[in-house]
C-alpha positions in Angstrom: 0.1 -0.1 -0.1 3.2 2.3 -0.2 1.5 4.7 -3.2 -1.5 5.0 -0.8 0.6 6.0 2.2 2.6 8.3 0.0 -0.6 10.1 -1.2 -1.8 10.5 2.5 1.6 12.0 3.5 1.2 14.6 0.8 -2.2 15.3 1.6 -1.9 16.0 5.3 1.4 18.1 4.4 -0.9 20.2 2.4 -3.8 20.2 4.8 -1.3 21.2 7.6 -1.0 25.0 6.3 -4.8 25.3 5.4 -7.4 26.0 8.1 -10.4 23.7 7.8 -13.3 22.3 9.7 -11.4 20.4 12.8 -9.1 18.4 10.5 -8.1 15.6 12.6 -5.1 13.2 11.9 -6.2 10.1 10.1 -4.5 6.9 10.0 -4.0 6.1 6.2 -3.1 2.5 5.9 -5.8 0.3 4.5 -9.2 -0.2 6.5 -7.7 2.7 8.9 -9.3 5.7 7.0 -11.8 7.8 9.0 -15.4 8.2 7.7 -15.1 11.9 8.8 -12.7 14.3 10.1 -15.1 14.7 13.0 -14.9 11.0 13.9 -11.3 10.1 13.6 -11.7 6.7 15.6 -14.7 5.6 13.1 -13.4 3.8 10.1 -14.4 2.8 6.6 -14.6 -0.8 6.4 -14.6 -1.6 2.9 -13.2 -5.1 3.8 -16.7 -5.9 5.3 -18.2 -4.6 2.3 -16.3 -6.7 0.0 -16.7 -9.9 2.1 -20.5 -9.5 2.0 -20.6 -8.8 -1.8 -18.8 -11.8 -2.4 -21.1 -14.3 -0.5 -24.0 -12.8 -2.0 -22.8 -12.8 -5.5 -21.8 -16.4 -5.1 -25.4 -17.3 -3.7 -27.1 -15.3 -6.5 -24.6 -16.3 -9.1 -25.2 -13.2 -11.1 -23.6 -9.9 -12.0 -24.7 -7.3 -9.5 -25.9 -3.5 -10.0 -24.1 -0.9 -7.9 -26.9 -0.3 -5.6 -27.3 -4.3 -4.9 -23.5 -4.1 -4.1 -23.8 -1.7 -1.5 -27.3 -2.7 0.1 -26.3 -6.2 0.3 -22.9 -5.4 1.4 -24.5 -3.9 4.5 -26.7 -7.1 5.2 -26.7 -8.2 8.9 -26.6 -12.0 7.7 -25.4 -12.0 3.9 -25.2 -15.9 3.9 -28.8 -16.6 4.8 -30.8 -13.5 4.2 -33.8 -14.1 1.8 -33.0 -11.7 -1.3 -35.6 -11.0 -4.0 -36.2 -7.6 -5.5 -39.4 -5.9 -4.4 -40.5 -8.9 -2.3 -38.2 -9.8 0.8 -37.5 -7.6 3.6 -33.6 -6.9 4.4 -32.2 -6.7 7.8 -29.3 -4.1 7.3 -26.5 -2.4 9.3 -26.1 1.1 8.1 -23.0 3.1 8.9 -24.4 6.0 10.1 -27.7 8.3 11.0 -28.2 12.0 10.2 -31.1 14.1 11.5 -32.4 17.2 11.0 -33.7 19.6 13.9 -37.5 19.5 12.9 -37.3 15.6 12.7 -34.5 15.2 15.3 -36.8 16.2 18.2 -39.2 13.2 18.0 -36.2 10.9 17.0 -34.4 11.9 20.2 -37.4 11.8 22.2 -38.0 8.2 21.0 -34.4 7.3 21.4 -34.7 8.7 25.2 -37.9 6.6 25.6 -35.9 3.7 24.8 -33.8 3.7 27.8 -30.5 3.2 25.8 -27.3 5.0 27.1 -25.6 5.7 23.8 -26.2 5.8 20.1 -24.5 2.6 18.7 -23.3 4.3 15.4 -22.0 7.7 14.2 -24.8 10.0 14.3 -25.5 13.8 13.8 -28.1 16.5 14.4 -28.2 19.5 11.9 -30.1 22.8 12.7 -31.5 24.0 9.3 -35.4 23.7 9.4 -36.3 26.0 12.1 -34.9 29.6 10.6 -37.4 31.7 8.7 -36.4 33.6 5.7 -37.6 37.2 6.7 -34.8 40.0 6.5 -31.6 38.2 5.5 -29.0 35.7 6.7 -27.6 37.2 9.9 -30.9 38.9 11.2 -32.9 35.8 10.5 -30.3 33.6 12.3 -30.1 35.7 15.4 -34.2 35.8 15.4 -34.2 31.9 15.0 -31.8 31.3 17.9 -33.8 33.4 20.0 -37.3 31.9 19.1 -36.0 28.6 19.1 -33.6 28.4 22.0 -35.4 26.0 24.1 -35.3 23.3 21.1 -31.8 24.2 20.1 -30.9 23.5 24.1 -32.7 20.1 24.2 -31.0 18.9 20.9 -27.7 20.2 21.9 -27.8 18.4 25.2 -29.3 15.2 24.1 -26.8 15.0 21.6 -24.0 15.5 24.3 -25.6 12.8 26.6 -26.2 10.3 23.8 -23.2 10.9 21.8 -24.5 12.7 18.7 -22.4 15.4 16.9 -24.5 18.7 16.7 -24.3 21.1 13.9 -25.5 24.5 15.2 -28.0 26.9 13.6 -26.2 28.7 10.6 -24.1 25.6 9.8 -26.0 24.9 6.8 -28.5 22.4 5.2 -28.2 19.1 6.4 -27.7 17.2 3.2 -25.0 19.7 1.9 -23.1 19.3 5.5 -23.3 15.5 4.6 -21.7 15.8 1.1 -19.1 17.8 2.5 -18.2 15.8 5.4 -20.0 12.4 5.9 -21.0 11.0 2.6 -18.5 8.6 0.7 -18.5 6.1 -2.0 -20.1 2.5 -0.4 -21.5 4.2 2.5 -25.1 3.5 3.8 -26.6 6.4 5.6 -30.0 6.7 6.7 -31.4 10.3 7.4 -34.5 11.7 8.9 -35.4 13.8 5.8 -36.7 12.5 2.6 -33.8 14.1 0.6 -31.1 12.2 2.2 -30.4 10.6 -1.1 -28.6 13.7 -1.9 -25.7 11.9 -0.7 -26.0 9.4 -3.7 -23.9 12.1 -5.7 -20.8 10.6 -3.8 -21.6 7.2 -4.5 -23.4 6.2 -1.2 -26.6 4.6 -0.4 -28.3 7.3 1.6 -32.3 6.7 2.5 -34.6 8.9 4.0 -36.7 7.6 6.7 -38.8 8.3 9.8 -37.3 8.9 13.4 -38.2 5.6 14.6 -36.2 4.0 11.8 -33.4 6.1 12.9 -33.8 5.0 16.5 -33.3 1.4 15.2 -30.1 2.0 13.7 -28.8 4.4 16.5 -30.0 1.4 19.2 -27.9 -1.1 17.3 -30.8 -3.0 15.8 -30.8 -4.4 12.3 -33.0 -1.9 10.0 -35.5 -3.5 7.7 -36.1 -2.3 4.1 -37.9 -4.2 1.4 -35.5 -5.3 -1.0 -35.6 -2.5 -3.6 -35.9 -3.2 -7.4 -33.5 -1.1 -9.4 -34.3 1.1 -12.2 -31.4 2.1 -14.4 -30.9 5.5 -16.2 -28.5 5.4 -18.6 -26.9 8.5 -19.8 -25.1 9.1 -22.9 -24.1 12.2 -24.8 -22.7 15.3 -22.6 -24.1 18.4 -20.8 -23.6 21.5 -22.3 -24.9 24.9 -22.7 -28.0 25.9 -20.6 -28.8 22.2 -19.9 -27.7 21.4 -16.1 -27.7 18.1 -14.0 -31.3 19.7 -12.8 -32.6 19.1 -16.1 -31.8 15.2 -16.0 -34.0 14.8 -12.9 -36.9 17.1 -14.1 -36.9 14.8 -17.4 -36.9 11.6 -15.4 -39.5 13.2 -13.0 -41.6 13.7 -16.1 -41.0 10.1 -17.4 -41.5 8.4 -13.9 -43.9 10.7 -12.3 -44.2 11.0 -8.5 -44.8 7.3 -7.9 -43.1 5.8 -10.7 -39.7 5.2 -8.7 -41.6 3.8 -5.4 -39.9 0.6 -4.2 -37.1 1.1 -6.4 -33.5 2.6 -6.5 -32.5 4.7 -9.4 -29.2 4.0 -10.6 -27.5 6.1 -13.0 -24.8 4.7 -15.3 -23.2 5.1 -18.9 -20.7 7.2 -20.4 -22.8 10.4 -20.0 -22.2 10.2 -16.1 -18.6 11.5 -16.4 -19.8 14.9 -18.0 -21.6 15.9 -14.7 -19.9 17.0 -11.6 -20.1 15.5 -8.1 -22.4 18.3 -6.8 -24.5 18.0 -9.9 -24.9 14.4 -9.3 -26.1 15.1 -5.8 -28.8 17.5 -7.3 -30.1 14.4 -9.4 -30.1 12.0 -6.4 -31.6 14.6 -4.1 -34.7 15.3 -6.3 -35.3 11.4 -6.7 -37.4 11.7 -3.7 -40.0 13.4 -6.0 -40.6 10.1 -7.8 -40.8 7.8 -4.8 -37.6 6.3 -5.3 -36.2 4.8 -2.2 -32.7 6.4 -3.1 -30.7 7.2 -6.2 -27.4 6.5 -6.9 -24.1 7.2 -9.1 -20.8 5.1 -9.7 -17.7 6.3 -8.1 -15.6 8.2 -10.5 -13.0 11.0 -11.2 -15.5 13.7 -10.5 -16.2 12.3 -7.0 -12.4 11.8 -6.5 -12.0 15.5 -7.3 -14.6 16.5 -4.7 -13.2 14.5 -2.1 -9.7 15.9 -2.7 -11.1 19.5 -2.5 -13.1 18.6 0.8 -10.0 17.4 2.4 -10.7 13.7 1.8 -8.2 12.7 -0.4 -7.4 9.6 2.0 -11.1 8.2 1.5 -10.6 8.8 -2.4 -7.3 6.9 -2.5 -9.0 4.1 -0.7 -12.1 4.0 -2.8 -9.8 3.7 -5.7 -8.4 0.5 -4.2 -12.2 -0.8 -3.9 -13.3 0.5 -7.0 -14.7 -2.7 -8.4 -17.2 -2.6 -5.5 -18.2 0.8 -6.2 -19.2 0.4 -9.9 -21.8 -1.9 -11.4 -21.0 -5.1 -12.5 -20.6 -5.6 -16.4 -23.9 -7.4 -17.6 -26.1 -6.5 -14.6 -29.6 -6.4 -15.0 -32.1 -3.7 -14.0 -35.7 -4.1 -13.5 -36.5 -0.9 -15.9 -34.0 1.1 -18.2 -34.6 4.5 -19.3 -32.2 6.3 -21.7 -31.5 9.9 -21.8 -28.9 11.6 -24.3 -27.4 14.7 -22.4 -26.5 16.2 -25.9 -30.2 16.5 -26.7 -31.6 17.3 -23.5 -33.2 20.5 -23.2 -33.4 22.8 -20.1 -36.7 22.3 -18.2 -39.1 23.6 -15.7 -41.5 21.6 -13.9 -44.9 22.3 -12.2 -47.0 24.1 -10.8 -48.3 22.0 -7.9 -46.4 18.9 -8.7 -42.7 18.3 -9.3 -43.3 15.9 -12.1 -45.1 18.2 -14.6 -42.4 18.8 -17.1 -42.2 21.3 -19.7 -39.1 22.5 -21.7 -38.2 26.0 -20.8 -39.1 26.9 -24.5 -42.6 25.8 -24.2 -43.5 27.1 -20.5 -44.7 30.4 -21.4 -47.1 29.2 -24.1 -48.4 26.5 -21.8 -48.9 29.0 -18.7 -50.9 31.3 -21.1 -53.1 28.5 -22.4 -53.6 27.1 -18.8 -54.4 30.6 -17.2 -51.1 30.5 -15.0 -49.6 33.9 -14.3 -46.6 34.5 -16.7 -45.3 37.3 -14.5 -42.8 36.1 -12.0 -43.1 37.8 -8.4 -40.1 36.0 -6.9 -37.2 33.8 -8.1 -35.5 31.7 -5.4 -32.2 29.9 -5.8 -30.4 27.5 -3.4 -31.8 25.0 -1.0 -30.4 21.1 -0.3 -31.0 20.4 -4.1 -29.0 23.4 -5.9 -26.7 25.3 -3.5 -23.4 24.2 -4.5 -20.4 26.3 -5.3 -20.9 25.4 -9.1 -24.7 26.4 -8.9 -23.7 29.7 -7.3 -21.2 30.2 -9.9 -23.4 29.5 -12.8 -26.1 32.0 -11.5 -23.5 34.7 -11.0 -22.3 34.2 -14.6 -25.9 35.2 -15.8 -26.1 38.0 -13.3 -22.8 39.4 -14.4 -24.1 39.5 -18.0 -27.2 41.5 -17.1 -25.2 43.7 -15.0 -22.8 44.7 -17.9 -25.8 45.9 -19.6 -27.3 47.7 -16.8 -30.0 45.5 -15.9 -31.2 44.0 -12.6 -33.9 41.4 -11.7 -37.4 42.4 -12.6 -38.6 39.8 -10.0 -37.7 39.8 -6.4 -34.6 37.5 -6.0 -33.1 35.2 -3.0 -30.2 33.2 -2.5 -29.7 30.4 -0.2 -26.5 29.1 0.6 -26.4 25.6 1.3 -23.9 25.6 4.0 -21.4 28.0 5.9 -18.9 26.8 4.0 -20.4 27.5 0.7 -21.5 31.0 2.0 -18.0 31.9 3.0 -16.4 30.7 -0.2 -18.8 32.6 -2.7 -18.4 35.5 -0.3 -14.6 35.4 -0.8 -14.8 34.8 -4.5 -17.4 37.4 -5.3 -20.3 35.5 -6.3 -22.6 36.6 -3.5 -21.8 40.3 -4.2 -22.4 39.6 -7.8 -25.9 38.2 -6.8 -26.6 41.0 -4.4 -25.9 43.5 -7.0 -28.3 42.2 -9.6 -31.1 42.6 -6.8 -30.7 39.3 -4.8 -31.2 38.9 -1.0 -28.8 36.5 0.7 -30.8 34.3 3.3 -29.3 32.1 6.0 -27.6 29.0 5.4 -30.9 26.9 6.0 -33.8 25.4 4.1 -36.1 28.6 4.6 -38.7 29.1 1.7 -38.0 25.4 0.3 -40.0 24.1 3.2 -42.4 27.0 3.9 -40.0 28.8 6.3 -40.8 32.1 4.6 -42.3 35.1 6.1 -43.6 36.4 2.7 -45.0 39.9 2.5 -45.5 40.8 -1.1 -48.7 39.0 -1.6 -51.9 38.3 0.3 -53.2 34.8 0.9 -55.3 33.9 -2.0 -53.4 36.1 -4.6 -52.9 34.1 -7.8 -49.1 34.6 -8.6 -45.9 32.7 -10.0 -42.7 32.0 -8.4 -39.7 30.2 -9.9 -37.2 28.2 -7.8 -34.2 25.9 -7.8 -35.9 23.7 -5.2 -37.4 20.4 -5.2 -41.0 20.2 -4.2 -43.9 22.8 -5.2 -46.9 21.0 -3.9 -49.9 23.5 -3.1 -48.9 25.9 -0.4 -45.7 24.2 0.2 -43.3 27.5 -0.2 -45.5 30.1 1.4 -48.6 28.7 2.5 -50.7 30.3 -0.3 -52.8 27.9 -2.2 -52.8 30.4 -5.3 -48.9 30.5 -5.6 -47.9 28.8 -8.7 -44.5 27.3 -8.2 -42.3 26.1 -10.9 -38.9 24.0 -10.2 -36.0 24.5 -12.5 -32.2 24.9 -12.5 -30.4 27.9 -10.7 -29.3 29.6 -13.8 -32.8 29.4 -15.5 -34.2 30.6 -12.2 -31.8 33.7 -12.4 -32.3 34.3 -16.1 -36.2 34.4 -15.7 -36.1 36.5 -12.7 -33.9 39.0 -14.7 -36.5 38.9 -17.4 -39.5 38.7 -14.9 -41.6 36.6 -17.0 -42.4 32.8 -18.1 -42.4 33.9 -21.6 -38.7 34.3 -21.8 -36.2 31.5 -23.1 -32.7 32.2 -22.5 -31.5 30.2 -25.3 -33.3 32.0 -28.1 -34.8 35.4 -26.6 -33.2 38.8 -26.4 -33.2 41.4 -23.4 -32.8 45.0 -23.9 -30.2 46.8 -22.1 -30.2 50.1 -20.3 -28.9 51.7 -23.5 -31.8 50.4 -25.4 -29.7 47.9 -27.3 -30.7 44.2 -27.6 -28.6 41.3 -26.5 -28.8 37.7 -25.7 -27.5 36.1 -22.6 -24.8 33.5 -23.2 -24.8 30.0 -21.7 -23.3 30.1 -18.3 -20.1 28.8 -17.6 -18.6 28.3 -14.0 -15.9 26.2 -12.0 -17.4 22.9 -10.5 -15.1 23.6 -7.4 -13.1 26.7 -6.2 -9.6 27.1 -7.6 -8.4 28.1 -3.8 -9.5 25.8 -1.1 -12.9 26.2 0.3 -13.0 28.8 3.2 -14.8 26.8 6.2 -16.4 30.2 7.5 -17.2 30.1 11.1 -16.8 26.8 13.5 -20.3 25.6 14.1 -20.0 22.1 15.1 -20.3 20.7 18.7 -18.5 17.4 19.3 -20.1 15.1 21.8 -18.1 14.3 25.0 -16.4 11.0 25.4 -18.6 10.5 28.4 -22.0 12.1 28.4 -23.6 10.2 31.1 -23.6 13.4 33.5 -25.3 15.4 31.0 -28.7 16.7 31.9 -31.3 17.0 29.2 -34.2 19.4 30.3 -37.8 18.8 29.0 -40.2 21.2 30.9 -43.7 19.6 31.6 -45.2 23.0 30.8 -43.2 23.5 27.6 -45.3 24.3 24.5 -42.3 23.3 22.2 -41.3 19.8 23.8 -43.3 16.9 25.2 -41.9 13.5 26.6 -43.7 10.6 24.9 -45.9 8.2 26.6 -46.3 4.8 25.0 -49.0 4.0 22.7 -51.7 1.3 23.9 -51.0 -2.2 22.9 -53.5 -4.3 20.5 -56.4 -5.7 22.7 -56.3 -9.1 20.5 -59.5 -8.0 18.8 -60.7 -7.1 15.5 -61.2 -3.3 14.7 -65.4 -3.2 14.6 -67.4 -0.3 13.8 -64.8 2.5 13.0 -66.1 5.8 11.8 -64.4 7.5 9.0 -62.7 10.5 9.9 -61.9 11.6 6.3 -62.3 10.0 2.8 -59.7 11.9 1.1 -60.1 13.2 -2.4 -57.1 13.1 -4.8 -53.3 14.0 -3.7 -52.6 13.8 -0.2 -49.0 14.3 0.6 -47.5 14.7 4.1 -47.9 18.2 3.8 -51.4 17.7 3.5 -51.3 15.4 6.6 -49.0 17.3 8.6 -48.4 20.7 7.3 -44.9 22.6 7.8 -44.3 26.5 8.0 -45.5 27.8 11.1 -46.2 24.3 12.4 -42.5 23.4 12.5 -42.2 25.0 16.0 -44.4 22.4 17.6 -42.2 19.4 15.9 -41.0 18.0 19.6 -44.6 18.4 21.1 -46.9 15.7 19.9 -50.2 16.9 21.3 -49.8 20.6 19.9 -48.7 19.5 16.5 -51.6 17.2 16.2 -53.8 20.4 15.8 -52.5 20.2 12.2 -53.8 16.6 11.4 -55.1 16.5 7.7 -56.0 19.9 7.6 -54.9 20.4 4.0 -56.6 17.1 2.9 -59.5 17.5 0.6 -62.9 16.0 2.1 -64.6 14.0 -0.9 -67.9 14.8 0.8 -67.7 18.6 0.4 -64.9 19.1 -1.5 -63.2 21.4 1.2 -60.2 21.1 3.3 -60.5 21.0 7.0 -64.0 20.4 7.1 -65.6 16.9 7.9 -68.7 15.7 9.3 -68.7 14.6 12.8 -70.6 11.4 12.8 -71.8 11.7 16.2 -73.0 15.1 16.0 -73.6 15.5 12.4 -71.9 19.0 12.6 -69.1 19.8 10.1 -66.0 21.0 11.9 -62.2 20.9 11.6 -60.5 17.7 11.0 -58.3 17.8 14.4 -61.1 18.8 16.5 -63.2 15.9 15.1 -60.6 13.4 15.9 -60.1 14.6 19.4 -63.8 14.4 19.8 -63.9 10.6 18.7 -61.0 10.1 21.0 -62.7 11.5 23.8 -65.7 9.3 23.2 -63.6 6.2 23.0 -64.4 5.8 19.3 -61.8 4.4 16.9 -61.8 5.8 13.4 -60.0 5.3 10.3 -58.8 7.4 7.2 -59.6 6.5 3.3 -57.1 7.8 0.7 -56.3 7.9 -2.8 -53.0 6.9 -4.9 -49.7 7.5 -3.7 -50.8 8.5 0.0 -48.0 10.1 2.3 -46.0 11.1 -0.7 -43.1 13.9 0.1 -41.6 14.5 3.2 -40.1 11.9 5.7 -41.9 13.4 8.5 -43.3 10.8 10.9 -45.6 13.3 12.7 -47.9 12.4 9.8 -48.2 9.0 11.2 -47.8 10.0 15.1 -50.7 12.4 14.8 -53.2 9.9 13.8 -52.2 7.2 16.4 -52.1 9.9 19.1 -55.7 11.2 18.1 -57.3 7.7 18.1 -56.7 6.5 14.5 -56.3 2.8 13.8 -56.5 2.3 10.1 -55.2 4.1 6.9 -56.9 2.4 3.6 -55.7 3.9 0.5 -55.0 3.0 -3.3 -51.4 3.0 -2.5 -49.0 4.4 -0.2 -45.4 6.1 -0.4 -42.8 4.3 1.0 -41.4 6.1 3.8 -45.1 7.0 5.1 -46.3 3.5 5.0 -43.3 2.3 7.1 -44.0 5.2 9.6 -47.4 4.1 10.0 -46.5 0.6 10.8 -43.8 1.8 13.2 -46.4 3.8 15.1 -48.9 0.8 15.4 -51.2 1.7 12.8 -52.4 -0.4 9.9 -51.6 0.7 6.5 -53.9 -1.2 4.1 -54.5 -1.0 0.6 -57.6 -1.8 -1.7 -57.2 -5.4 -3.4 -59.4 -3.8 -6.1 -58.4 0.1 -6.5 -62.2 0.4 -7.6 -63.2 -0.4 -4.1 -62.2 3.0 -3.1 -65.7 4.1 -4.5 -67.7 1.7 -2.3 -66.7 3.4 0.8 -68.6 6.8 1.9 -67.9 9.0 4.6 -71.1 7.9 6.6 -70.1 4.3 6.9 -68.7 2.4 9.5 -65.7 0.0 8.9 -64.7 -3.2 10.3 -61.2 -4.9 9.9 -61.7 -8.7 10.4 -59.2 -11.4 10.8 -56.4 -9.8 13.0 -56.1 -12.8 15.1 -54.8 -14.5 12.1 -52.6 -11.5 10.8 -50.0 -13.0 8.9 -47.5 -11.8 6.3 -49.0 -12.1 2.6 -52.6 -12.9 3.9 -55.2 -10.2 2.9 -57.5 -8.9 5.6 -61.3 -8.4 5.2 -63.1 -5.3 5.5 -66.8 -5.0 6.2 -68.7 -1.8 5.3 -71.7 -1.1 6.9 -74.0 1.6 5.3 -76.3 3.8 7.2 -79.2 1.9 5.5 -78.4 -1.3 7.4 -76.9 -3.0 4.2 -73.1 -4.1 4.3 -70.7 -5.4 2.0 -67.2 -7.0 2.3 -64.0 -6.1 0.5 -60.4 -7.5 0.7 -57.3 -5.5 1.7 -53.6 -6.0 1.1 -50.8 -5.1 3.4 -47.0 -5.5 3.3 -46.4 -6.5 7.0 -43.8 -8.9 7.6 -43.7 -11.1 11.2 -41.6 -8.3 12.9 -44.0 -5.5 11.6 -46.8 -7.4 12.9 -45.3 -7.7 16.2 -44.9 -3.8 16.1 -48.8 -3.7 15.6 -49.5 -5.9 18.4 -47.1 -4.0 20.8 -48.8 -0.7 19.9 -45.6 0.5 18.2 -42.1 -0.4 17.1 -40.6 1.3 20.2 -42.9 -0.6 22.5 -41.6 -3.8 20.9 -38.0 -2.7 21.3 -38.7 -2.4 25.0 -40.3 -5.6 25.3 -37.1 -7.4 23.8 -34.8 -5.5 25.9 -36.7 -6.5 29.0 -36.5 -10.1 27.7 -32.8 -9.9 26.9 -32.0 -8.1 30.3 
């Protein structure tokens, strides 16, 4: 291993004179390379990955896809694990856990409830969700620290007590921090945010989950995942001109739709991959969450190696080079579906409004908007977010802005910039990008999620006012960004957002259309060009990381019993051994019902650590099929219409169990497990739909609810909001065995339909114990 040792020697010599985030000495011999600068004693174990892959390859006797290598390489028992794509449940051992502050509250409250003294794997908390965009970066950050002091203190002290690294407010967005510091080729990382797949840009299997899943991994329990199918996306040609990595995933979203990737990993491959930067690959993987994919991944290549070196991890790149055969797909491997995209022919895209899979070429969007009656004047353009806030993204946007400034123009639309991390913020300030973006009319916001997740104190419109915004974000569901259902949000690349904000209209196509400069002369914007990485080293900016102490046993974690932000959890009730009879229907949902509809974000984020308070937003965005209204359902006991949460609380008070009936892809969107905790807390027992989004279905199971699907989707029409439902056969509840649902109509008639489920044996035990956490405690008591 002499060449690798020499490389590491020179890397450390180079780093010795450069200020970085806590650069620690790293042992460079094989199998002694640290996963992160922040955890010098936690090492990458490619030998175990290699051993497991070889066991599985021999068993299956076929070439493996890259995603199969990494997933099966993390099996708890590779010799005996049953493996069948799309059917069997895998027991896995992820390498690490990451949590953002909104979901970390509930995850840590559940971990506290487990009674365990310390996390079993490296874990981190990232404060990015609770900072509201209002006046600009520094002011908004100070305000957030003041408003959220109680929550930040809880997370910091809980991290210290249980061995979890803590990234303070202002550090940046969780996924950018992970890419810069924690993701690496071959890692398996789970994160309590649906856009965790961002790490696939560095060749890792990074999967978004709910907090209860994170607790399993932090507790050292094998984590369960249905064996994913693998969709291959073959990329040929080369990106050029105005076409960007964002256009790849916008195109794929248009092909697969919001549910087309459900149950599958999207694996990109082919000669076109090498024309995409590492952060560009991360952008593509990040937005794979919008097509329901378990995760997305790219094979290890020179662009990843370059990024690892620039972020101070040349030792990891050198080790990855040695194991590269395990970090790329086998020749001749088979995919369940293959999509081919010629990057040389791909055009800039813009998707929306109201759904991220409604794809349009930028050249067509103006005419489509006029035809559909969508506002063509752009009120606000917003760049950044976890999807597009890299150095390259900011550079390409600045390249567009410079051209406008050279002709005396500024943005006609309001314009905001969200840096992805403190490192990105500091570097674009040093290199002049931030100043250019300010000069063209931009407002630089805090290093946080901000408007992307509804943390936007928007003042330029009134609620209900029809308007258009364009963003470089990932989601554009109704009310997602500003809580206004009439905001038409479109998703595109940062450079297209910048160009459209300068023009002020959707009718502008930067590839062909001209602008008029301050001197009255017409000019055309040239396609932007920018460095994918800074020529100098990254500027780390302010030190915002809190190491967990070696021994946190003496650390006190304070949760006041009178707090309105935090609430210790009480165990959910166990199954009583009986069928669920005569349940009322809280709501029969019409159409799309995302986790935003089930548990809204925005102003509700402040209650993410208080289950009872946040339950007051249960299903307030879902459309009731009975009257076509949101947050208005019939109380079956009083016959009065009222808010959904109030009605659920009334049923709970009266001791009446209830169910929800939903449509396709129910629970699409965020990983927020509050969308499962809230119905359980307020007395819900069953959710029956045509289909579920993966993360939400798992979250429901974890909390002791029954997510069931119609054996015949047409049976959705047989259930009416005034009916009563009984689920029978629970005493014989078994994997693969359908359950019966008896529908009792008000006129006394009844009919029986069949319901399917995807429970395995251990998940049935979760239901019987009342929740997965209850089951964990039962097993701990037995073992002790």
